[in-house]
C-alpha positions in Angstrom: 63.4 122.8 96.2 64.0 123.4 99.9 67.3 124.9 100.8 68.9 125.7 104.1 69.1 129.5 103.4 71.4 130.1 106.4 74.2 128.3 104.4 74.2 130.9 101.7 75.1 134.5 102.6 73.1 137.4 101.2 74.8 140.8 100.8 72.6 143.9 101.1 74.1 147.2 99.9 72.4 150.6 100.6 73.9 154.0 101.4 71.2 154.6 104.0 71.7 152.7 107.3 68.0 152.8 108.1 67.2 150.8 105.0 69.9 148.2 106.0 68.5 147.9 109.5 65.0 147.4 108.2 66.2 144.7 105.9 68.1 142.9 108.6 65.2 143.1 111.0 62.8 141.5 108.5 65.0 138.7 107.3 67.7 137.9 109.9 65.7 134.9 111.2 65.6 133.1 107.9 68.7 134.2 106.1 72.4 135.0 106.7 72.5 138.7 106.1 75.6 140.8 105.4 75.5 144.5 104.8 77.5 147.3 103.2 76.9 151.1 102.9 78.7 151.6 99.5 79.8 149.7 96.4 83.5 149.9 97.5 82.7 148.3 100.9 80.6 145.6 99.1 83.5 144.7 96.8 85.8 144.3 99.8 83.3 141.9 101.4 82.9 140.0 98.1 86.7 139.6 97.8 86.8 137.5 101.0 83.3 135.9 101.3 81.4 133.5 99.0 78.2 135.4 98.7 75.2 133.8 97.0 72.9 136.8 96.5 73.6 140.6 96.2 70.7 142.9 96.9 71.7 146.5 96.1 70.1 149.9 95.9 70.4 151.4 92.4 70.9 155.0 93.3 74.1 155.3 95.4 76.9 157.9 95.4 80.1 157.1 93.5 78.9 153.7 92.3 75.4 152.7 91.2 73.9 149.3 92.0 74.2 148.2 88.3 77.9 149.3 88.3 78.4 147.3 91.5 76.8 144.1 90.0 79.0 144.4 86.9 82.1 144.7 89.1 80.9 141.9 91.3 80.7 139.5 88.3 84.5 139.7 88.1 84.8 138.6 91.8 81.8 136.4 92.3 80.5 135.4 88.9 77.9 133.0 90.4 76.3 135.5 92.7 72.7 136.4 91.8 72.1 140.1 91.6 68.9 142.0 92.6 68.4 145.7 92.2 66.2 147.9 94.5 64.9 151.1 92.8 62.3 153.8 93.3 63.1 155.7 90.2 62.2 155.6 86.6 65.3 153.9 85.2 63.4 150.7 84.5 64.5 150.6 80.8 68.1 150.4 81.8 67.5 147.6 84.3 65.4 145.6 81.8 68.4 145.8 79.4 70.7 144.6 82.2 68.4 141.7 83.0 68.3 140.7 79.3 72.1 140.7 79.2 72.2 138.5 82.3 73.8 141.2 84.5 70.8 141.3 86.9 68.4 138.6 87.9 65.5 141.0 88.5 64.6 144.4 89.9 62.3 145.3 92.9 60.6 148.6 93.3 60.6 150.5 96.6 59.0 150.3 99.0 59.3 146.5 99.0 56.8 144.1 100.6 58.4 141.8 103.2 56.4 138.7 102.1 57.1 139.3 98.5 60.8 140.0 99.2 61.1 136.8 101.2 59.9 134.8 98.2 62.2 136.7 95.8 65.2 135.9 98.1 64.3 132.2 98.2 64.0 132.0 94.4 67.4 133.8 94.0 69.0 131.3 96.4 67.6 128.4 94.5 68.9 129.9 91.2 72.3 130.2 92.8 72.2 126.5 93.9 71.1 125.3 90.5 73.9 127.2 88.8 76.4 125.5 91.1 74.9 122.1 90.4 75.0 122.8 86.7 78.7 123.6 86.9 79.4 120.5 88.9 77.6 118.3 86.3 79.5 120.0 83.5 82.8 119.2 85.2 81.7 115.6 85.7 80.7 115.4 82.0 84.1 116.8 80.9 85.9 114.2 83.0 83.6 111.5 81.7 84.2 112.6 78.1 88.0 112.6 78.8 87.8 108.9 79.8 85.7 108.2 76.7 88.2 109.9 74.4 91.0 108.0 76.1 89.1 104.8 75.4 88.2 105.6 71.8 91.6 106.9 70.8 93.8 104.7 72.9 96.2 102.1 71.5 94.7 99.1 73.2 93.4 96.2 71.3 94.3 92.6 70.4 96.7 94.0 67.8 98.8 95.6 70.6 99.2 92.3 72.4 102.2 91.1 70.5 103.2 87.4 70.1 102.2 84.0 68.9 103.6 81.7 71.6 101.4 78.9 73.1 101.5 80.7 76.5 100.2 84.0 75.0 97.6 82.2 72.8 96.2 80.6 75.9 95.7 84.0 77.4 94.1 85.4 74.3 91.7 82.4 74.1 90.6 83.2 77.7 90.2 86.9 76.8 88.0 86.0 73.8 85.9 83.7 76.0 85.3 86.1 78.9 85.1 89.5 77.1 81.5 89.2 75.9 80.3 88.4 79.4 79.9 90.7 82.4 82.0 88.4 84.6 84.6 89.8 87.1 88.1 89.1 85.9 91.3 88.8 88.0 94.6 89.2 86.0 97.6 87.7 87.7 101.2 88.0 86.6 104.5 89.6 87.3 105.1 93.4 86.8 105.5 94.3 83.2 103.6 91.4 81.7 100.9 93.6 80.2 98.0 93.3 82.6 96.5 96.6 81.7 96.7 95.8 77.9 94.8 92.6 78.6 92.2 94.4 80.8 91.6 97.0 78.0 91.4 94.2 75.4 88.6 92.6 77.5 86.8 95.9 77.7 86.9 96.9 74.0 85.7 93.4 73.0 82.7 93.6 75.3 79.2 95.2 75.0 80.6 98.0 77.2 83.0 99.2 74.6 81.3 102.6 74.1 81.3 103.2 77.9 84.3 104.4 80.0 87.3 102.3 80.8 88.5 103.7 84.2 91.8 102.7 85.7 92.9 103.1 89.4 96.4 102.1 90.6 95.8 101.0 94.2 99.5 101.0 95.0 100.0 104.7 94.0 97.5 106.3 96.4 97.5 106.7 100.2 94.6 104.8 102.0 92.6 108.0 102.7 93.0 109.3 99.2 92.2 105.9 97.7 88.8 105.6 99.3 87.9 109.1 98.0 89.3 108.2 94.6 87.1 105.1 94.3 83.9 106.3 95.9 84.1 110.1 95.7 83.4 112.5 98.6 81.1 115.2 99.7 82.0 118.8 100.2 83.6 119.3 103.7 84.0 115.6 104.3 87.7 116.2 105.1 90.3 119.0 105.0 90.6 120.2 101.4 87.3 118.8 100.2 86.1 122.1 98.8 83.3 120.6 96.7 81.5 117.3 96.0 83.6 115.0 93.7 82.4 111.8 92.0 84.6 108.7 92.4 85.9 106.3 89.8 82.9 104.0 90.4 80.6 106.7 89.3 82.7 107.7 86.3 82.8 104.0 85.2 79.1 103.5 85.5 78.0 101.4 82.5 81.6 100.6 81.7 84.6 98.9 83.2 86.6 99.7 86.3 90.2 98.3 86.3 91.8 98.1 89.7 95.6 97.6 89.2 97.7 96.3 92.1 94.5 95.2 94.0 96.7 93.4 96.5 97.8 96.7 97.9 94.3 97.7 99.0 94.2 98.6 102.7 91.8 96.5 104.8 89.3 99.3 105.4 88.9 100.0 101.7 88.6 96.2 101.0 85.5 96.2 103.2 83.8 99.0 101.3 84.9 97.5 97.9 83.3 94.2 98.9 80.0 95.8 99.5 80.1 97.8 96.3 80.8 94.5 94.4 78.0 92.6 96.2 75.3 95.2 96.2 76.4 97.5 93.3 75.9 100.5 95.6 77.9 102.7 97.9 78.0 106.1 99.6 80.5 108.8 99.0 83.0 109.7 101.7 81.2 111.9 104.2 77.8 111.3 102.5 74.6 109.4 103.2 73.1 109.2 99.8 73.3 105.6 98.4 74.5 105.6 94.8 73.8 102.6 92.5 76.1 101.8 89.6 76.5 99.2 86.9 80.2 98.5 86.7 82.2 95.5 85.4 85.2 94.9 87.6 88.7 93.8 86.3 91.5 93.7 88.8 95.1 92.8 88.6 97.9 91.8 91.0 101.5 90.6 91.0 101.1 89.4 94.6 100.2 86.0 96.1 96.7 86.8 97.4 96.3 83.3 98.9 99.3 83.9 101.1 98.0 87.4 102.0 94.7 85.8 103.1 96.7 83.4 105.4 98.6 86.3 106.8 95.4 88.3 107.5 96.3 91.0 104.9 93.5 90.3 102.4 89.8 89.4 102.9 88.9 85.9 101.7 85.4 87.0 100.8 86.7 89.8 98.6 89.1 87.4 97.0 86.3 85.1 95.9 84.4 88.1 94.5 87.4 89.2 92.4 88.6 85.7 91.4 85.5 84.7 89.3 87.5 84.3 86.1 91.3 84.3 86.7 93.8 84.8 83.9 97.5 84.1 84.5 99.8 86.2 82.3 103.0 84.4 81.5 106.4 86.1 82.2 108.5 86.9 79.1 111.0 84.0 79.9 108.1 81.6 79.3 107.3 83.0 75.8 110.8 83.3 74.4 109.3 82.5 70.9 107.8 86.0 71.0 111.1 87.9 71.5 112.0 88.5 67.8 108.5 89.9 66.9 108.4 92.0 70.1 111.9 93.5 69.3 110.8 94.4 65.8 107.5 95.8 67.1 109.4 98.2 69.5 111.9 99.2 66.8 108.9 100.2 64.6 107.2 102.0 67.4 110.3 104.1 68.4 111.3 104.7 64.8 108.0 106.6 64.4 108.4 108.6 67.6 112.1 109.4 66.7 111.3 110.3 63.1 113.7 107.7 61.6 113.3 104.8 59.1 112.9 101.5 60.9 116.2 99.6 60.9 116.9 95.9 61.4 118.5 93.9 64.2 121.5 91.7 63.9 121.4 87.9 64.7 124.0 88.5 67.4 121.6 91.0 69.1 118.7 88.6 68.9 120.9 85.9 70.4 121.8 88.2 73.2 118.1 89.0 73.8 117.3 85.3 74.0 120.0 84.6 76.6 118.6 87.2 79.1 116.1 86.1 81.7 113.9 89.3 81.5 113.0 89.9 85.2 111.2 93.1 84.1 109.3 91.3 81.3 107.9 93.1 78.3 108.2 96.5 79.9 111.9 96.0 80.4 112.4 94.8 76.8 110.7 97.9 75.6 113.0 100.2 77.6 116.1 98.3 76.5 115.1 98.5 72.8 114.4 102.3 73.1 117.8 102.8 74.7 119.5 100.7 72.0 117.9 102.7 69.3 119.2 105.9 70.8 122.7 104.4 70.9 122.4 103.1 67.4 121.4 106.5 66.1 118.7 105.0 63.9 121.0 102.3 62.4 120.8 98.6 62.7 120.7 97.3 66.3 123.7 95.2 67.2 124.6 93.2 70.3 126.9 96.0 71.5 123.9 98.4 71.7 122.0 96.2 74.2 122.7 97.2 77.7 121.0 95.1 80.4 122.7 96.9 83.2 123.8 95.6 86.6 120.3 94.0 87.2 121.1 91.2 84.8 124.3 90.2 86.7 122.5 90.4 90.1 119.6 88.2 88.9 121.9 85.6 87.4 124.1 85.5 90.5 121.3 85.3 93.0 118.9 82.9 91.1 116.1 85.4 92.0 113.7 84.4 89.2 110.1 85.3 90.1 108.5 82.1 88.8 110.0 78.6 89.5 113.4 78.9 91.1 115.7 75.9 90.5 116.5 73.9 93.5 119.8 72.6 91.9 122.5 74.8 90.5 122.2 75.7 86.9 124.5 74.0 84.4 128.0 75.5 84.1 128.3 78.6 82.1 131.1 77.2 79.9 129.1 74.3 78.5 128.3 76.3 75.3 124.6 76.5 75.7 122.5 79.7 76.1 121.5 80.7 79.6 117.8 80.4 78.8 118.2 76.8 77.7 120.1 75.9 80.9 117.4 77.5 83.0 114.6 75.6 81.2 116.5 72.3 81.8 116.8 73.2 85.5 113.1 74.0 85.7 112.2 70.7 84.1 114.3 68.8 86.7 112.6 70.7 89.6 109.1 70.0 88.2 109.9 66.2 87.9 111.3 66.2 91.4 108.3 67.9 92.9 105.9 65.5 91.2 107.9 62.5 92.5 108.0 63.9 96.0 104.2 64.4 95.9 103.6 60.9 94.4 101.8 62.3 91.4 99.5 64.7 93.3 99.4 67.7 91.0 98.0 70.0 93.7 100.7 69.1 96.2 103.4 69.5 93.5 102.1 73.0 92.5 102.2 74.1 96.2 105.8 73.0 96.4 106.7 74.9 93.3 104.7 78.0 94.3 102.6 78.1 91.1 99.0 77.2 90.5 97.8 74.0 88.8 97.0 75.5 85.4 100.5 76.9 85.2 102.0 73.5 86.2 99.8 71.8 83.5 101.2 74.2 80.9 104.8 73.7 82.0 104.4 69.9 81.9 103.2 70.1 78.3 105.9 72.6 77.5 108.6 70.2 78.7 107.0 67.1 77.1 106.1 65.6 80.4 102.4 65.0 79.7 102.8 61.4 80.9 103.2 62.7 84.4 99.7 64.2 84.3 96.9 62.3 86.2 94.7 60.3 83.9 91.6 61.8 85.4 92.1 65.4 86.5 90.0 66.5 89.5 89.3 63.0 90.9 90.9 61.2 93.8 94.2 62.7 94.9 93.4 65.9 93.1 90.3 66.6 95.1 92.3 66.7 98.3 94.4 69.5 96.9 91.7 72.2 96.3 93.9 75.0 97.6 95.5 77.0 94.8 98.4 79.1 96.0 98.5 81.3 92.9 100.9 82.0 90.1 102.8 84.9 91.6 104.3 85.9 94.8 
């Protein structure tokens, strides 16, 4: 191992100045030499300087060399200790070496050539100790991710529901999980994209390897690059030591990039190379690191529109969009509401230490009438709040508080999927709001297909959804007769652009 010895200070301690001068004269060209004339002065230096090796005389007034090295362990536990001695206290020093308090002792007078070799070995020992500590820290972090994976509550059993829309998602998960294909999960906030990503991971051959998650929207651009790819010591202010990135931690497993649409352009470029070549360099580093990582990404943004606006790289989009899965919003899987409500009641009953209670028909009817702009996550929060209000008793309609958000969404018509072009049916016609919204959606789909003269790609662009979502909605509304007799031929071929399911 060849080290740059000048990077690692050596502290020499001797109560005789002539000895210190001789040491500096012999080794100042190859090493960074500091000096002290007493143990107390040496400890002051150690308190403010990261010293790699301490070379101390054994016989000094007030504090012996061995006492100094014992005290130095409290300040600089990694520093390698060498003792210089001309006296017959070898037995004491051998015991100290056995206990790990001293690396080795050197008899006086020392030979310059021999001493140079000893100093080099001591520096290498220091460097190996530091490397070992860094690897142990990485292993601890890696083990943490494994424990999170093995003891986490993510599997198919935690994706609740049996609606056609959800079954379609789970069918795709079952198909893609055993492969190593890159997956892009698309859907509104709160639809369970991370649950699906983890379900893919634990049903793959990478199950025993880490599942590592990064929220791209939660980190600043400079921090995000370091978080993904790691950094070298000194690569930026505050980089006190080398740190592995999430790509390294996920090696052999799965890396889940949540909110991938929020990646800054400069990070997109580096991510594209990592996906293409399976290699990268840490921030501030030159070493090329190769990894084997499966990529799953998720977004609630319209990546196609971002490409048009110059905010997302088209080549990266094609790398991420190998196997897209569109997660349905909760308003498109209303059949799942009762089982979801009972699931969350059971979950919060355990955490609150109460017996699970039921839910009244009036409460379920109120749940069905709401449009759920926050999706499953919002339902979970509302059920938790209702259980607190019910004090562990049966959940009634009066316990469900949707807040001002429900009124603002209903008034503005701001529904994230297909917004009706015509006003909804009057509120006093006796039908639930969800039923009226579905009718309005059906009318808008029919109108879009009529305007596009049966061109499904054109109709999907008008509606702001992708073709697979439009096919599902046509079947849902009993409009299969509007589907082209031969999908992908003729007019369909002219509409290859897919604007995405979300915006």
